[in-house]
N, C-alpha and C positions, 0 to 999 in steps of 0.2 A: 488456480492451477496448483497441483501438487508439487510443482517444482518452481524455484524462485524465477520470476521474470520481471522485467522492467514494467513499471506502471504504464509508461508511454515511450516506447523505444526511439520514436522519431523526435521526441523532445518538444516542450513548449516552454520558452522563457517567461519567467514570472518576475515582476518587480517587487511584489510584496510578499509572496509566499504561496503555498499550497495547502488547502483545506481537504482532508480525507474523511469519507464517512463509509462505514461498514453498513450495509443495508440491515434493517431490523429483522428482516426475514431469513437472514443467514442463520445457519445452524452449527457453525463452528468458528473458531478463530481465524482471523486473517493476520499473518505476521508481516511486519513492515521492516525493511532493512536499507542500508545505503549501499551495499555491494551485492553482487551475485555471483555465483550462486551461494546461498547460505542455507543452514538446515533449521528451518522453523523456529521452535522455542529456544534452541540453543543460541541463537544470535538475535533473532528478530524481536521487535516490539509487538505484543499480542494486542489485537483489537477484538473486543467481544462484539457480537451482533448490536448494531445501533450506536456503537461508539464513534466518535470523531476526534480528530486531532488536527492542529494546525502546525505546519513545518515551515520555518523561516528559511527555505531554500530557493535557489534561483531557477531551477529547471525540473520538469517532470521526470526526466531520463535519470535523475539521481535517486529515484525511489524504486525499490524492488519489493515485490509482494509474493506471498506464498501462503497456502492453506493446506490443511490435511485432506481436504476433499475438493474436487474441481467444481463444486457447485456454488461457491461463495462470490459475492459480488462487493466491489468497493467503488465508490465514486469519488470524483475529485473536482475542485474548482480551483483554478490558478488565477491569480491576478497580479 
């Protein structure tokens, strides 16, 4: 989405953390933040297509995502 939104607004508790992956077929950055709303590159952590990152946090509702175009996809695995 072009405006910041929660990765999973309903939330999922994770005991170990959350792994995020931007699909390799994306054509733009996905920005990751911990509050919303934020303005892309001014605050967020930029993920290139194909990038992944592990976050040691306890709930999916603590992650906010944004892209410059609405066609980007991010996947996650919480454990």
